[in-house]
C-alpha positions as CSV (number, residue, x, y, z in Angstrom):
1,M,8.2,-69.8,264.8
2,T,8.5,-68.1,268.2
3,K,11.0,-65.3,268.8
4,S,13.1,-67.5,271.1
5,S,13.4,-70.3,268.6
6,L,14.2,-67.8,265.8
7,L,16.9,-66.3,268.0
8,R,18.3,-69.8,268.9
9,R,18.4,-70.7,265.2
10,G,20.1,-67.4,264.3
11,V,22.8,-67.9,267.0
12,F,23.6,-71.5,266.0
13,L,23.7,-70.5,262.3
14,F,26.1,-67.7,263.1
15,I,28.3,-70.0,265.2
16,G,28.3,-72.7,262.5
17,A,29.2,-70.2,259.7
18,A,31.9,-68.6,261.9
19,L,33.5,-72.0,262.6
20,M,33.6,-72.8,258.8
21,A,35.3,-69.4,258.3
22,V,37.9,-70.4,260.9
23,G,38.5,-73.8,259.4
24,L,39.0,-72.3,256.0
25,D,41.1,-69.2,256.7
26,I,43.1,-70.4,259.7
27,F,43.8,-74.0,258.6
28,L,42.9,-75.1,255.1
29,V,43.4,-72.2,252.7
30,P,46.9,-71.1,254.0
31,N,48.1,-74.7,253.7
32,K,46.7,-75.2,250.1
33,I,44.2,-77.8,251.3
34,I,40.7,-77.8,249.9
35,D,37.3,-79.3,250.8
36,G,34.7,-80.8,248.5
37,G,31.8,-79.0,246.8
38,I,31.5,-75.3,246.2
39,T,33.9,-74.7,249.0
40,G,36.7,-76.6,247.2
41,I,35.9,-74.8,243.9
42,S,36.0,-71.4,245.7
43,I,39.4,-72.2,247.3
44,I,40.9,-73.2,243.9
45,F,39.5,-70.1,242.1
46,S,40.8,-67.9,245.0
47,Y,44.3,-69.4,244.6
48,L,44.3,-68.9,240.8
49,T,42.9,-65.3,240.8
50,H,44.1,-64.0,244.2
51,I,40.6,-62.9,244.9
52,P,39.4,-63.5,248.5
53,V,37.7,-66.9,248.9
54,G,34.7,-65.3,250.6
55,I,33.7,-63.6,247.4
56,F,33.7,-66.9,245.4
57,L,31.8,-68.6,248.3
58,T,29.1,-66.0,248.0
59,L,28.8,-65.7,244.2
60,L,28.9,-69.5,243.5
61,N,26.3,-70.3,246.2
62,M,23.8,-67.6,245.1
63,P,22.3,-69.6,242.2
64,F,21.7,-72.5,244.4
65,L,20.2,-70.3,247.0
66,F,17.4,-69.4,244.5
67,I,17.0,-73.1,243.6
68,G,16.8,-74.0,247.3
69,Y,14.1,-71.4,247.7
70,K,12.1,-73.0,244.9
71,M,12.7,-76.6,246.1
72,I,12.7,-76.4,249.9
73,G,11.2,-73.0,250.9
74,K,11.6,-69.5,252.2
75,T,12.9,-70.4,255.7
76,F,15.7,-72.6,254.2
77,A,16.7,-69.9,251.7
78,L,16.9,-67.1,254.4
79,S,18.8,-69.4,256.8
80,T,21.2,-70.3,254.0
81,L,21.7,-66.6,252.9
82,F,22.4,-65.5,256.5
83,A,24.9,-68.4,257.0
84,I,26.7,-67.7,253.7
85,L,27.0,-63.9,254.5
86,V,28.4,-64.6,257.9
87,M,30.9,-67.1,256.5
88,S,32.0,-64.8,253.8
89,A,32.4,-61.9,256.2
90,G,34.3,-64.2,258.6
91,T,36.8,-65.3,255.9
92,A,37.4,-61.6,255.0
93,L,38.0,-60.7,258.7
94,L,40.3,-63.6,259.3
95,H,42.3,-63.3,256.1
96,P,45.0,-61.1,257.7
97,V,45.3,-63.6,260.6
98,H,48.3,-65.9,260.4
99,E,47.7,-69.7,260.2
100,L,48.0,-71.7,263.4
101,T,50.1,-74.4,261.9
102,N,52.2,-75.0,258.8
103,D,52.0,-78.8,259.2
104,P,49.6,-79.9,256.4
105,L,48.5,-83.0,258.3
106,L,47.6,-81.0,261.4
107,A,45.9,-78.4,259.2
108,A,43.9,-81.2,257.4
109,V,42.8,-82.9,260.6
110,F,41.9,-79.8,262.7
111,G,40.6,-77.8,259.7
112,G,38.4,-80.8,258.8
113,I,37.1,-81.1,262.3
114,I,36.2,-77.4,262.7
115,L,34.8,-77.2,259.1
116,G,32.6,-80.3,259.7
117,V,31.2,-79.1,263.0
118,G,30.4,-75.7,261.4
119,V,28.7,-77.1,258.3
120,G,26.8,-79.7,260.4
121,M,25.6,-77.0,262.8
122,V,24.2,-75.0,259.9
123,I,22.5,-78.0,258.4
124,R,21.0,-79.0,261.7
125,F,19.5,-75.6,262.1
126,G,17.9,-75.4,258.7
127,G,20.5,-73.9,256.4
128,S,23.2,-74.9,254.0
129,L,26.7,-73.7,253.1
130,D,27.2,-75.7,249.9
131,G,25.1,-76.0,246.8
132,T,26.5,-79.4,245.7
133,E,23.6,-81.3,247.3
134,I,21.1,-79.2,245.3
135,I,23.0,-79.9,242.1
136,A,23.0,-83.6,242.9
137,I,19.2,-83.6,243.5
138,L,18.6,-82.0,240.1
139,V,21.1,-84.1,238.2
140,S,20.0,-87.4,239.8
141,K,16.5,-87.0,238.3
142,K,17.9,-87.2,234.8
143,I,20.6,-89.9,235.3
144,P,20.5,-93.4,236.9
145,F,22.5,-92.5,239.9
146,S,21.6,-91.6,243.5
147,V,22.1,-88.2,245.1
148,G,24.9,-89.6,247.2
149,E,26.7,-91.1,244.2
150,V,26.5,-87.8,242.3
151,V,27.9,-85.9,245.3
152,M,30.7,-88.4,245.5
153,F,31.5,-88.0,241.8
154,F,31.6,-84.2,242.1
155,N,33.8,-84.2,245.1
156,L,36.3,-86.7,243.7
157,F,36.6,-84.5,240.6
158,I,37.0,-81.4,242.7
159,L,39.5,-83.0,245.2
160,G,41.4,-84.5,242.3
161,S,41.7,-81.0,240.8
162,A,43.9,-80.0,243.8
163,G,46.6,-82.3,242.4
164,F,46.8,-80.3,239.2
165,V,46.5,-76.9,240.9
166,Y,48.7,-77.5,243.9
167,S,50.5,-80.8,244.1
168,W,49.4,-84.5,244.5
169,D,50.4,-84.6,248.2
170,R,48.0,-81.6,248.8
171,A,45.3,-83.5,247.0
172,M,45.8,-86.4,249.4
173,Y,45.7,-84.0,252.4
174,S,42.5,-82.5,251.0
175,L,41.0,-86.0,250.9
176,I,41.9,-86.5,254.5
177,A,40.3,-83.1,255.4
178,Y,37.2,-83.9,253.4
179,F,36.7,-87.4,255.0
180,I,37.1,-85.9,258.5
181,A,34.7,-83.0,257.8
182,Y,32.2,-85.5,256.3
183,K,32.3,-87.6,259.5
184,M,32.1,-84.6,261.8
185,I,29.0,-83.3,259.8
186,D,27.3,-86.6,260.6
187,V,28.3,-86.4,264.3
188,T,27.1,-82.8,264.6
189,I,23.7,-83.5,262.9
190,E,23.0,-86.7,264.7
191,G,24.5,-85.8,268.0
192,F,26.9,-87.7,270.2
193,D,24.2,-89.3,272.3
194,E,23.1,-91.7,269.5
195,S,19.7,-93.4,270.2
196,K,18.5,-96.7,268.9
197,S,15.0,-97.9,268.1
198,V,14.0,-101.4,269.0
199,W,11.2,-103.7,267.7
200,I,10.6,-107.0,269.5
201,I,8.0,-109.6,268.5
202,S,7.5,-112.3,271.1
203,D,4.7,-114.3,272.8
204,Q,6.3,-113.2,276.1
205,F,5.8,-109.6,275.2
206,R,4.3,-108.6,278.6
207,Q,7.3,-110.1,280.6
208,I,9.8,-108.5,278.2
209,G,8.1,-105.1,278.4
210,E,8.0,-105.2,282.2
211,A,11.7,-106.2,282.3
212,I,12.6,-103.4,280.0
213,L,10.9,-101.0,282.4
214,D,12.2,-102.5,285.6
215,R,15.7,-103.6,284.7
216,L,16.6,-101.1,282.0
217,G,14.6,-98.1,283.2
218,R,13.0,-97.5,279.7
219,G,9.3,-97.3,278.8
220,A,7.9,-99.6,276.1
221,T,4.9,-99.3,273.7
222,Y,2.9,-102.3,272.6
223,L,1.8,-102.2,268.9
224,E,-0.7,-104.5,267.1
225,G,0.8,-106.7,264.4
226,E,-0.2,-109.6,262.1
227,G,2.0,-112.3,260.8
228,G,2.4,-112.1,257.0
229,F,2.8,-115.9,256.7
230,S,0.6,-117.2,259.5
231,G,-1.9,-114.5,259.7
232,D,-1.8,-114.7,263.5
233,N,-2.2,-111.6,265.6
234,K,1.1,-110.5,267.2
235,K,2.1,-107.9,269.8
236,V,5.1,-105.8,268.8
237,I,7.2,-104.1,271.5
238,F,8.7,-100.7,270.5
239,C,11.1,-98.8,272.6
240,V,14.0,-96.3,272.3
241,I,17.3,-96.9,274.1
242,T,20.9,-95.5,274.0
243,R,23.7,-97.4,272.2
244,L,25.2,-98.3,275.6
245,E,22.0,-100.0,276.7
246,E,21.8,-102.2,273.6
247,A,23.8,-105.2,275.0
248,K,21.7,-105.3,278.2
249,L,18.4,-105.2,276.3
250,K,19.5,-108.1,274.1
251,S,20.4,-110.1,277.2
252,I,17.0,-109.4,278.7
253,V,15.2,-110.6,275.5
254,D,17.5,-113.6,275.2
255,E,16.8,-114.6,278.8
256,L,13.0,-114.3,278.6
257,D,12.5,-115.6,275.0
258,P,15.5,-116.8,273.0
259,G,13.4,-117.2,269.9
260,A,12.0,-113.7,269.9
261,F,12.4,-111.5,266.8
262,L,14.6,-108.5,267.6
263,A,15.4,-105.6,265.3
264,V,17.6,-102.6,266.3
265,G,18.0,-99.4,264.2
266,N,19.8,-96.0,264.6
267,I,17.7,-92.9,265.3
268,H,19.1,-89.5,264.6
269,D,16.8,-87.5,266.8
270,V,14.4,-88.1,269.7
271,K,11.9,-85.6,270.9
272,G,8.7,-85.6,273.0
273,G,7.0,-88.6,274.6
274,R,8.5,-90.2,277.6
275,F,11.9,-90.9,276.3
276,K,13.5,-89.5,279.5
277,K,15.1,-92.4,281.3
278,K,13.5,-93.6,284.5
279,N,15.3,-94.8,287.6
280,I,16.2,-98.5,287.5
281,H,14.7,-100.4,290.4
C-alpha cells in the first residue's frame, strides 16, 4: 500500500469514527436511544454504571479485534483498532457537549443517519466498529442459521433490552435509529451512484451492442456462451450502466429483439476498464 493510499484510508477511518462519536454523544446517548450490536450493549452498560460509553466501546470490542486479526488479517485489525480508539476518544471529548435536540424522534433519525454514515465509511475503508458480525460468523458455523439471521437475532435482543432498561417507547425509537443507520451503512458502502450489470443473449447481438454504444454511450463486451439445453453457441453481451439508464437500455433491446434474454443486477463498486461514459451521438 502506497503512502498516499494509506493516508487516504487513515483520513476516512478518522472521519467515520468521528461521525459515529457525534451520532452517539450528541444524539443517541443523551436521549436514551441505543443502536444494535456492541454499541447498544455499551450504551446500556454506560447508563447502568455511569461509566463513559467510550470505555465500554473499547473494552468490548478488543476481543473481537484479536479474532478479526486471526480471521481477516493484520490490515483489518490495525484499521479497526485505529477507528475504535478515535471513536472512544471522540465520545470522551464530546461528553460535556450538550445534545442538539431533546426530541427523541429527531435524535433517532439524525443520530441514525450520522451513525450509519460513520460506520459505513469505516467499513468501506477496511475497518470495523462493531464485533457483532464476527460473533455471527463464528456462531453460524455451529448452528443452522446464516450470518445475517444471527446478527438480526442479536440486535433484536439488544434493542428489546432498551425496553427494560429505559422504557418501551425508547426501545421503539432505538429500532427506528437502528433501521436508519442500517440503510445508511448500505448507502455509504455502495455509494449513491449505484451501477447495474447487464447480460443480454440475442441473435442480434451485434446490432444491440452497437446501439448500446451509439444511443446509450456505453461500451459492451461480447462473451462466448453455450446453450445448456440446445448446445448452440451463443454470444453474450455484458455491459455496466447506471440505474437511470436501465429503462432506455431495455427499450433498445426490446426494439431490436423482443425475444432476447435480459438480466440486470446491482453492482456495489466499479473500477478500471472503460466504464467512463462516452458521449452519445
